[in-house]
One Martini backbone bead per residue (centre of mass of N, CA, C, O) as a GRO file, in nm:
protein
  436
    1MET     BB    1  -1.963   6.787   2.715
    2ASN     BB    2  -1.670   6.601   2.663
    3GLN     BB    3  -1.711   6.232   2.607
    4THR     BB    4  -1.492   6.231   2.380
    5SER     BB    5  -1.261   6.207   2.172
    6GLU     BB    6  -1.109   6.440   1.974
    7THR     BB    7  -1.009   6.167   1.805
    8ALA     BB    8  -1.244   6.030   1.664
    9PRO     BB    9  -1.340   5.754   1.523
   10PRO     BB   10  -1.462   5.578   1.304
   11THR     BB   11  -1.759   5.392   1.293
   12ARG     BB   12  -1.624   5.119   1.183
   13ASP     BB   13  -1.495   5.132   1.456
   14ARG     BB   14  -1.472   4.908   1.753
   15VAL     BB   15  -1.484   4.903   2.118
   16GLU     BB   16  -1.469   4.626   2.345
   17THR     BB   17  -1.507   4.634   2.701
   18PHE     BB   18  -1.357   4.463   2.974
   19GLY     BB   19  -1.375   4.530   3.312
   20CYS     BB   20  -1.170   4.761   3.410
   21ARG     BB   21  -1.067   5.090   3.431
   22LEU     BB   22  -0.804   5.049   3.278
   23ASN     BB   23  -0.941   4.945   3.023
   24ALA     BB   24  -1.103   5.204   2.973
   25PHE     BB   25  -0.860   5.383   2.927
   26GLU     BB   26  -0.732   5.211   2.694
   27ALA     BB   27  -0.968   5.238   2.498
   28GLU     BB   28  -0.915   5.543   2.440
   29VAL     BB   29  -0.641   5.505   2.317
   30ILE     BB   30  -0.733   5.330   2.084
   31ARG     BB   31  -0.940   5.523   1.957
   32ALA     BB   32  -0.731   5.738   1.882
   33HIS     BB   33  -0.555   5.545   1.698
   34LEU     BB   34  -0.794   5.475   1.484
   35ASN     BB   35  -0.762   5.734   1.334
   36GLY     BB   36  -0.874   5.746   1.002
   37ASP     BB   37  -1.036   5.675   0.684
   38GLY     BB   38  -1.255   5.427   0.719
   39SER     BB   39  -1.164   5.156   0.549
   40ARG     BB   40  -1.199   5.003   0.818
   41HIS     BB   41  -1.344   4.708   0.990
   42ARG     BB   42  -1.326   4.709   1.342
   43ILE     BB   43  -1.326   4.472   1.619
   44ILE     BB   44  -1.240   4.538   1.954
   45PHE     BB   45  -1.122   4.323   2.217
   46ASN     BB   46  -1.101   4.416   2.563
   47THR     BB   47  -0.990   4.203   2.787
   48CYS     BB   48  -1.050   3.975   3.061
   49ALA     BB   49  -0.889   3.758   3.345
   50VAL     BB   50  -1.001   3.737   3.644
   51THR     BB   51  -1.205   3.529   3.516
   52ALA     BB   52  -1.354   3.274   3.350
   53GLU     BB   53  -1.614   3.435   3.286
   54ALA     BB   54  -1.482   3.673   3.139
   55GLU     BB   55  -1.368   3.498   2.911
   56ARG     BB   56  -1.633   3.372   2.814
   57GLN     BB   57  -1.772   3.639   2.735
   58ALA     BB   58  -1.569   3.716   2.517
   59ARG     BB   59  -1.606   3.472   2.332
   60GLN     BB   60  -1.905   3.513   2.285
   61ALA     BB   61  -1.880   3.800   2.157
   62ILE     BB   62  -1.702   3.716   1.920
   63ARG     BB   63  -1.900   3.521   1.785
   64LYS     BB   64  -2.127   3.726   1.746
   65ALA     BB   65  -1.971   3.930   1.572
   66ARG     BB   66  -1.924   3.735   1.335
   67ARG     BB   67  -2.222   3.686   1.270
   68ASP     BB   68  -2.301   4.000   1.237
   69HIS     BB   69  -1.982   4.056   1.104
   70PRO     BB   70  -1.830   3.897   0.853
   71GLU     BB   71  -1.648   4.153   0.737
   72ALA     BB   72  -1.490   4.186   0.985
   73GLU     BB   73  -1.226   4.274   1.196
   74ILE     BB   74  -1.095   4.067   1.449
   75VAL     BB   75  -0.977   4.193   1.764
   76VAL     BB   76  -0.755   4.081   2.029
   77THR     BB   77  -0.718   4.196   2.366
   78GLY     BB   78  -0.567   4.204   2.663
   79CYS     BB   79  -0.531   3.987   2.921
   80ALA     BB   80  -0.630   3.726   2.786
   81ALA     BB   81  -0.445   3.759   2.535
   82GLN     BB   82  -0.173   3.772   2.684
   83ILE     BB   83  -0.198   3.486   2.824
   84ASP     BB   84  -0.373   3.354   2.549
   85PRO     BB   85  -0.293   3.381   2.231
   86ASP     BB   86  -0.336   3.099   2.104
   87GLY     BB   87  -0.630   3.055   2.185
   88PHE     BB   88  -0.739   3.301   2.022
   89GLY     BB   89  -0.596   3.233   1.750
   90ALA     BB   90  -0.773   2.957   1.715
   91MET     BB   91  -1.005   3.123   1.643
   92ASP     BB   92  -1.197   3.162   1.365
   93GLU     BB   93  -1.298   3.468   1.435
   94VAL     BB   94  -0.994   3.552   1.447
   95ASP     BB   95  -0.742   3.776   1.315
   96ARG     BB   96  -0.622   3.922   1.584
   97VAL     BB   97  -0.346   3.944   1.827
   98ILE     BB   98  -0.294   4.168   2.111
   99GLY     BB   99  -0.112   4.312   2.336
  100ASN     BB  100  -0.093   4.529   2.606
  101GLU     BB  101   0.136   4.704   2.479
  102GLU     BB  102   0.063   4.709   2.172
  103LYS     BB  103  -0.224   4.856   2.198
  104LEU     BB  104  -0.073   5.152   2.271
  105ARG     BB  105   0.024   5.167   1.976
  106ILE     BB  106  -0.016   5.339   1.688
  107GLU     BB  107   0.117   5.134   1.479
  108THR     BB  108  -0.084   4.900   1.525
  109TRP     BB  109  -0.339   5.078   1.381
  110ARG     BB  110  -0.176   5.226   1.114
  111GLY     BB  111  -0.151   5.004   0.933
  112GLY     BB  112  -0.134   4.864   0.638
  113GLY     BB  113  -0.214   4.847   0.320
  114ASN     BB  114   0.104   4.897   0.157
  115GLY     BB  115   0.233   4.758   0.367
  116PRO     BB  116   0.323   4.541   0.570
  117PRO     BB  117   0.223   4.274   0.711
  118GLU     BB  118   0.033   4.181   0.971
  119PRO     BB  119   0.051   4.030   1.250
  120ARG     BB  120  -0.153   3.802   1.398
  121ILE     BB  121   0.058   3.783   1.643
  122MET     BB  122   0.111   4.052   1.901
  123VAL     BB  123   0.302   3.908   2.161
  124ASN     BB  124   0.482   3.997   2.437
  125ASP     BB  125   0.679   4.002   2.707
  126ILE     BB  126   0.570   4.174   3.000
  127MET     BB  127   0.783   4.118   3.237
  128GLY     BB  128   1.014   4.317   3.100
  129VAL     BB  129   0.861   4.564   3.172
  130THR     BB  130   0.961   4.893   3.333
  131LYS     BB  131   0.766   5.099   3.179
  132THR     BB  132   0.528   5.365   3.159
  133VAL     BB  133   0.361   5.501   2.903
  134PRO     BB  134   0.219   5.786   2.856
  135HIS     BB  135  -0.135   5.872   2.811
  136LEU     BB  136  -0.359   6.079   2.637
  137VAL     BB  137  -0.688   6.173   2.724
  138SER     BB  138  -1.001   6.362   2.658
  139GLY     BB  139  -1.209   6.112   2.696
  140PHE     BB  140  -1.533   5.934   2.765
  141GLU     BB  141  -1.743   5.728   2.633
  142GLY     BB  142  -2.041   5.784   2.802
  143ARG     BB  143  -1.895   5.953   3.041
  144ALA     BB  144  -1.885   6.153   3.351
  145ARG     BB  145  -1.642   5.981   3.438
  146ALA     BB  146  -1.292   5.981   3.491
  147PHE     BB  147  -0.982   5.823   3.407
  148VAL     BB  148  -0.657   5.770   3.577
  149GLN     BB  149  -0.349   5.668   3.517
  150VAL     BB  150  -0.087   5.563   3.772
  151GLN     BB  151  -0.076   5.246   3.719
  152GLN     BB  152   0.100   4.923   3.659
  153GLY     BB  153   0.070   4.636   3.771
  154CYS     BB  154   0.232   4.361   3.980
  155ASP     BB  155   0.433   4.234   4.262
  156HIS     BB  156   0.228   4.045   4.345
  157ARG     BB  157   0.121   3.684   4.443
  158CYS     BB  158  -0.158   3.586   4.442
  159THR     BB  159  -0.293   3.264   4.427
  160PHE     BB  160  -0.559   3.359   4.237
  161CYS     BB  161  -0.379   3.541   4.037
  162ILE     BB  162  -0.321   3.636   3.679
  163ILE     BB  163  -0.263   3.945   3.614
  164PRO     BB  164   0.052   3.979   3.615
  165PHE     BB  165   0.065   3.812   3.332
  166GLY     BB  166  -0.096   4.062   3.183
  167ARG     BB  167   0.078   4.330   3.321
  168GLY     BB  168   0.301   4.286   3.511
  169ASN     BB  169   0.490   4.487   3.671
  170SER     BB  170   0.528   4.755   3.856
  171ARG     BB  171   0.421   5.082   3.724
  172SER     BB  172   0.469   5.430   3.716
  173VAL     BB  173   0.335   5.748   3.694
  174ALA     BB  174   0.425   6.045   3.677
  175ILE     BB  175   0.310   6.319   3.828
  176GLY     BB  176   0.318   6.514   3.584
  177GLU     BB  177   0.141   6.327   3.400
  178VAL     BB  178  -0.107   6.317   3.578
  179VAL     BB  179  -0.161   6.620   3.577
  180ARG     BB  180  -0.189   6.654   3.272
  181GLN     BB  181  -0.434   6.469   3.242
  182ALA     BB  182  -0.622   6.614   3.438
  183ARG     BB  183  -0.632   6.885   3.289
  184VAL     BB  184  -0.762   6.787   3.031
  185LEU     BB  185  -1.026   6.684   3.163
  186VAL     BB  186  -1.111   6.944   3.306
  187ASP     BB  187  -1.114   7.116   3.041
  188ASN     BB  188  -1.350   6.891   2.947
  189ASP     BB  189  -1.561   6.891   3.208
  190TYR     BB  190  -1.446   6.715   3.431
  191ARG     BB  191  -1.535   6.670   3.782
  192GLU     BB  192  -1.451   6.356   3.790
  193LEU     BB  193  -1.189   6.152   3.923
  194VAL     BB  194  -1.013   5.831   3.872
  195LEU     BB  195  -0.778   5.646   4.019
  196THR     BB  196  -0.585   5.402   3.832
  197GLY     BB  197  -0.511   5.041   3.852
  198VAL     BB  198  -0.387   4.750   3.996
  199ASP     BB  199  -0.184   4.882   4.248
  200ILE     BB  200  -0.200   5.189   4.383
  201THR     BB  201  -0.043   5.152   4.667
  202SER     BB  202   0.239   5.111   4.494
  203TYR     BB  203   0.296   5.382   4.435
  204GLY     BB  204   0.641   5.494   4.354
  205SER     BB  205   0.859   5.258   4.398
  206ASP     BB  206   0.993   5.329   4.088
  207LEU     BB  207   1.053   5.621   4.171
  208PRO     BB  208   1.193   5.899   4.232
  209GLY     BB  209   1.163   5.921   4.588
  210ARG     BB  210   0.908   5.750   4.643
  211PRO     BB  211   0.620   5.826   4.599
  212SER     BB  212   0.310   5.838   4.717
  213LEU     BB  213  -0.021   5.833   4.685
  214GLY     BB  214  -0.071   6.075   4.872
  215GLN     BB  215   0.127   6.267   4.728
  216LEU     BB  216  -0.012   6.264   4.461
  217CYS     BB  217  -0.287   6.374   4.555
  218ARG     BB  218  -0.186   6.640   4.675
  219ARG     BB  219  -0.060   6.754   4.410
  220LEU     BB  220  -0.305   6.732   4.229
  221LEU     BB  221  -0.495   6.920   4.394
  222ALA     BB  222  -0.300   7.169   4.385
  223LEU     BB  223  -0.255   7.173   4.050
  224VAL     BB  224  -0.591   7.116   4.029
  225PRO     BB  225  -0.823   7.331   4.141
  226ASP     BB  226  -1.079   7.250   3.942
  227LEU     BB  227  -1.105   6.996   4.084
  228GLN     BB  228  -1.383   6.852   4.254
  229ARG     BB  229  -1.336   6.525   4.220
  230LEU     BB  230  -1.181   6.248   4.405
  231ARG     BB  231  -1.088   5.912   4.330
  232LEU     BB  232  -1.047   5.566   4.421
  233SER     BB  233  -0.954   5.278   4.371
  234SER     BB  234  -0.858   4.997   4.473
  235ILE     BB  235  -0.728   4.916   4.804
  236ASP     BB  236  -0.497   4.843   5.039
  237PRO     BB  237  -0.535   4.815   5.380
  238VAL     BB  238  -0.192   4.819   5.445
  239GLU     BB  239  -0.116   5.077   5.216
  240ILE     BB  240  -0.194   5.332   5.375
  241ASP     BB  241  -0.075   5.634   5.387
  242ASP     BB  242  -0.030   5.921   5.567
  243ASP     BB  243  -0.108   6.125   5.347
  244LEU     BB  244  -0.382   5.996   5.285
  245LEU     BB  245  -0.502   6.022   5.569
  246THR     BB  246  -0.490   6.331   5.576
  247LEU     BB  247  -0.677   6.378   5.333
  248ILE     BB  248  -0.925   6.234   5.442
  249ALA     BB  249  -0.956   6.440   5.681
  250ASP     BB  250  -0.908   6.743   5.503
  251GLU     BB  251  -1.025   6.667   5.200
  252PRO     BB  252  -1.318   6.731   5.027
  253ARG     BB  253  -1.231   6.631   4.728
  254LEU     BB  254  -1.202   6.369   4.872
  255MET     BB  255  -1.387   6.112   4.876
  256PRO     BB  256  -1.610   5.935   5.117
  257HIS     BB  257  -1.476   5.670   4.949
  258LEU     BB  258  -1.372   5.331   4.993
  259HIS     BB  259  -1.196   5.052   4.835
  260LEU     BB  260  -1.134   4.729   4.952
  261SER     BB  261  -0.894   4.464   4.938
  262VAL     BB  262  -0.994   4.181   5.101
  263GLN     BB  263  -1.151   3.873   5.011
  264ALA     BB  264  -1.135   3.802   5.336
  265GLY     BB  265  -1.211   3.692   5.701
  266ASP     BB  266  -0.986   3.470   5.714
  267ASP     BB  267  -0.667   3.409   5.805
  268LEU     BB  268  -0.599   3.144   5.656
  269ILE     BB  269  -0.705   3.230   5.381
  270LEU     BB  270  -0.526   3.481   5.352
  271LYS     BB  271  -0.262   3.315   5.353
  272ARG     BB  272  -0.340   3.136   5.105
  273MET     BB  273  -0.363   3.400   4.922
  274LYS     BB  274  -0.125   3.603   4.993
  275ARG     BB  275  -0.183   3.823   5.176
  276ARG     BB  276  -0.115   4.143   5.372
  277HIS     BB  277  -0.362   4.065   5.560
  278LEU     BB  278  -0.591   4.076   5.823
  279ARG     BB  279  -0.888   4.108   5.975
  280GLY     BB  280  -0.785   4.315   6.188
  281ASP     BB  281  -0.690   4.527   5.977
  282VAL     BB  282  -0.969   4.598   5.868
  283ILE     BB  283  -1.096   4.694   6.131
  284GLU     BB  284  -0.881   4.912   6.195
  285ILE     BB  285  -0.906   5.088   5.936
  286ALA     BB  286  -1.203   5.149   5.970
  287ARG     BB  287  -1.177   5.293   6.240
  288ARG     BB  288  -0.970   5.508   6.151
  289LEU     BB  289  -1.134   5.637   5.921
  290ARG     BB  290  -1.378   5.724   6.103
  291ASN     BB  291  -1.213   5.910   6.285
  292LEU     BB  292  -1.126   6.103   6.049
  293ARG     BB  293  -1.420   6.029   5.883
  294PRO     BB  294  -1.733   5.969   5.980
  295ASP     BB  295  -1.878   5.958   5.673
  296ILE     BB  296  -1.747   5.720   5.572
  297VAL     BB  297  -1.737   5.476   5.310
  298LEU     BB  298  -1.723   5.111   5.259
  299GLY     BB  299  -1.573   4.890   5.047
  300ALA     BB  300  -1.548   4.550   4.884
  301ASP     BB  301  -1.363   4.268   4.814
  302PHE     BB  302  -1.480   3.927   4.736
  303ILE     BB  303  -1.418   3.576   4.791
  304ALA     BB  304  -1.604   3.288   4.723
  305GLY     BB  305  -1.478   2.975   4.777
  306PHE     BB  306  -1.207   2.923   4.853
  307PRO     BB  307  -0.983   2.710   4.885
  308THR     BB  308  -1.067   2.536   5.192
  309GLU     BB  309  -1.332   2.665   5.259
  310THR     BB  310  -1.528   2.680   5.520
  311GLU     BB  311  -1.805   2.765   5.688
  312ALA     BB  312  -1.651   2.908   5.918
  313MET     BB  313  -1.476   3.085   5.738
  314PHE     BB  314  -1.706   3.226   5.591
  315GLN     BB  315  -1.840   3.354   5.841
  316ARG     BB  316  -1.606   3.558   5.883
  317SER     BB  317  -1.670   3.717   5.632
  318LEU     BB  318  -1.961   3.788   5.700
  319ASP     BB  319  -1.893   3.934   5.971
  320LEU     BB  320  -1.708   4.161   5.851
  321VAL     BB  321  -1.919   4.339   5.723
  322ASP     BB  322  -2.022   4.440   6.003
  323GLU     BB  323  -1.757   4.506   6.164
  324ALA     BB  324  -1.655   4.716   5.916
  325GLY     BB  325  -1.879   4.845   5.744
  326LEU     BB  326  -1.973   4.704   5.459
  327MET     BB  327  -2.146   4.793   5.134
  328HIS     BB  328  -1.963   4.799   4.873
  329LEU     BB  329  -1.986   4.505   4.700
  330HIS     BB  330  -1.749   4.276   4.545
  331VAL     BB  331  -1.853   3.958   4.428
  332PHE     BB  332  -1.675   3.640   4.391
  333PRO     BB  333  -1.662   3.351   4.275
  334TYR     BB  334  -1.446   3.126   4.261
  335SER     BB  335  -1.180   3.118   4.003
  336ALA     BB  336  -1.001   2.906   3.831
  337ARG     BB  337  -0.655   2.956   3.737
  338SER     BB  338  -0.437   2.869   3.530
  339GLY     BB  339  -0.115   2.887   3.703
  340THR     BB  340  -0.221   2.887   3.991
  341PRO     BB  341  -0.200   2.778   4.311
  342ALA     BB  342  -0.511   2.755   4.378
  343ALA     BB  343  -0.579   2.540   4.150
  344ARG     BB  344  -0.421   2.307   4.340
  345MET     BB  345  -0.630   2.319   4.541
  346PRO     BB  346  -0.885   2.241   4.726
  347GLN     BB  347  -1.210   2.244   4.617
  348VAL     BB  348  -1.501   2.409   4.606
  349PRO     BB  349  -1.802   2.375   4.541
  350LYS     BB  350  -1.986   2.558   4.321
  351ALA     BB  351  -2.249   2.579   4.484
  352ASP     BB  352  -2.109   2.707   4.735
  353ARG     BB  353  -1.996   2.954   4.603
  354LYS     BB  354  -2.265   3.073   4.509
  355ARG     BB  355  -2.403   3.086   4.786
  356ARG     BB  356  -2.191   3.265   4.930
  357ALA     BB  357  -2.210   3.503   4.738
  358ALA     BB  358  -2.508   3.566   4.796
  359MET     BB  359  -2.467   3.624   5.099
  360LEU     BB  360  -2.273   3.862   5.069
  361ARG     BB  361  -2.454   4.041   4.899
  362ALA     BB  362  -2.681   4.059   5.109
  363ALA     BB  363  -2.510   4.197   5.327
  364GLY     BB  364  -2.442   4.449   5.160
  365ASP     BB  365  -2.736   4.535   5.102
  366ALA     BB  366  -2.815   4.575   5.399
  367MET     BB  367  -2.613   4.804   5.453
  368LEU     BB  368  -2.722   4.995   5.234
  369THR     BB  369  -3.014   5.014   5.335
  370GLN     BB  370  -2.940   5.133   5.609
  371TYR     BB  371  -2.802   5.386   5.501
  372ILE     BB  372  -3.031   5.512   5.320
  373ALA     BB  373  -3.235   5.537   5.559
  374SER     BB  374  -3.044   5.774   5.698
  375ARG     BB  375  -3.087   6.010   5.448
  376SER     BB  376  -3.327   6.157   5.522
  377GLY     BB  377  -3.305   6.502   5.434
  378ILE     BB  378  -3.045   6.500   5.292
  379ARG     BB  379  -2.782   6.669   5.149
  380GLU     BB  380  -2.667   6.620   4.817
  381ARG     BB  381  -2.397   6.543   4.597
  382VAL     BB  382  -2.448   6.511   4.238
  383LEU     BB  383  -2.349   6.317   3.970
  384ILE     BB  384  -2.449   6.342   3.656
  385GLU     BB  385  -2.502   6.082   3.407
  386GLN     BB  386  -2.814   5.973   3.365
  387ASP     BB  387  -3.141   6.005   3.375
  388CYS     BB  388  -3.136   6.174   3.650
  389ALA     BB  389  -2.861   6.024   3.739
  390GLY     BB  390  -2.632   5.916   4.011
  391HIS     BB  391  -2.371   6.010   4.244
  392THR     BB  392  -2.256   6.045   4.535
  393GLU     BB  393  -1.992   6.098   4.738
  394HIS     BB  394  -2.060   5.787   4.854
  395PHE     BB  395  -2.159   5.615   4.602
  396VAL     BB  396  -2.467   5.664   4.581
  397PRO     BB  397  -2.741   5.608   4.424
  398MET     BB  398  -2.931   5.874   4.240
  399THR     BB  399  -3.258   6.008   4.196
  400ILE     BB  400  -3.370   6.307   4.028
  401THR     BB  401  -3.554   6.606   4.018
  402GLY     BB  402  -3.573   6.843   3.758
  403THR     BB  403  -3.471   7.082   3.526
  404GLY     BB  404  -3.146   7.041   3.602
  405THR     BB  405  -3.156   6.698   3.519
  406ASP     BB  406  -3.116   6.657   3.241
  407PRO     BB  407  -2.932   6.473   3.013
  408ALA     BB  408  -2.768   6.728   2.906
  409ASN     BB  409  -2.630   6.746   3.218
  410ALA     BB  410  -2.407   6.565   3.201
  411GLY     BB  411  -2.160   6.625   3.466
  412ALA     BB  412  -2.311   6.753   3.675
  413ILE     BB  413  -2.331   6.922   3.992
  414VAL     BB  414  -2.579   6.865   4.243
  415ASP     BB  415  -2.830   6.961   4.462
  416ALA     BB  416  -2.991   6.726   4.692
  417VAL     BB  417  -3.288   6.595   4.843
  418VAL     BB  418  -3.390   6.349   5.041
  419THR     BB  419  -3.712   6.154   5.022
  420ALA     BB  420  -3.612   5.857   4.941
  421ALA     BB  421  -3.617   5.486   4.907
  422ALA     BB  422  -3.516   5.245   4.638
  423ASP     BB  423  -3.353   4.981   4.524
  424GLY     BB  424  -3.065   5.095   4.639
  425ARG     BB  425  -3.172   5.404   4.625
  426LEU     BB  426  -3.194   5.733   4.594
  427LEU     BB  427  -3.440   5.992   4.644
  428GLY     BB  428  -3.506   6.323   4.485
  429ALA     BB  429  -3.455   6.679   4.502
  430LEU     BB  430  -3.385   6.964   4.427
  431ALA     BB  431  -3.299   7.198   4.650
  432THR     BB  432  -3.460   7.438   4.529
  433GLU     BB  433  -3.735   7.271   4.519
  434ALA     BB  434  -3.750   7.165   4.815
  435ALA     BB  435  -3.776   7.471   4.934
  436THR     BB  436  -4.074   7.538   4.786
   0.00000   0.00000   0.00000
């Protein structure tokens, strides 16, 4: 299986990526652009700005890279660099700062040498960008699952979120370009693709005919018949279109696992977040999804300790985990981002944010433990990722044994029977061996 770009860069250049799947996709675009003569030693940090902690980790990694590689050229890009180019430019360890649009251009990385000097800070206003230029990648370094960008940016302005100012307004990739990218990856032996973006349920609103996310998925699956598994990244609970609901009910290649951008379970907090749903909407879509596909599992994003959140408000978030049956949780203690409305609201003490986040994670873990306990003896389809382990169709981690699951077969999909569960994952044996 080809898990790296066909135009792999020299080993002297390295890309360190933080944050989301979209950043992972863009890292592969950068790697392909870096392909040169190997005369430069660059360490590129593709940063995330979703929380203050993500930015702190990037700065820490930059400082460490400078200590370990004093001769290297340190380049910083990504959302944190787009939002605060001067702040990163002021770091003694940093040689260049590049914006989110500029990082995707081949000329950004192929300059230097005898040409004109490269600007130290190359960051333009992203809010004026109206189109997303499609980029083809042939593989993902060290990954058995591939990402496909379908959308970029966000038109919403949630009060806690700084990302629109790092990504710009919503722009969609044309269906034909998405299909072309998917075909390249499938031809390179990727059996599972994940559609990714910043707000993928807004897909198509800027394209002729305004195709929906569901229409994109339907055409993609029809035009790439060899694609075995399709997943979606995080989606908005109230923006799931009818075509997507039909596919969830009828299309086995669309995996029975959805991740909902919930954020909170209290209606007043959701309004203060400027979200587009209420807690009742989450419960209703969970009920509707299970009616359409009874085996579906649901994950969710939550923010713990949003400004003004009382203990009673938090309890409603905690209760929602059980009421909506949410088990794959991504939980973040609220992180104030300068320039957002929420940063000016009355703040919850950090200790309470941390405690509430731990309680939400424990609730999600309990739901996962309950689920995996119900899978004993069940036959699962597992995408092998590394070390005889991978994920089931429901995105549950599973470790399996057998001669057909050695690390050389990363990327294969195998049938396995669950024999036990431990530490939040399924354990089992290849179906052929379990039957003997």
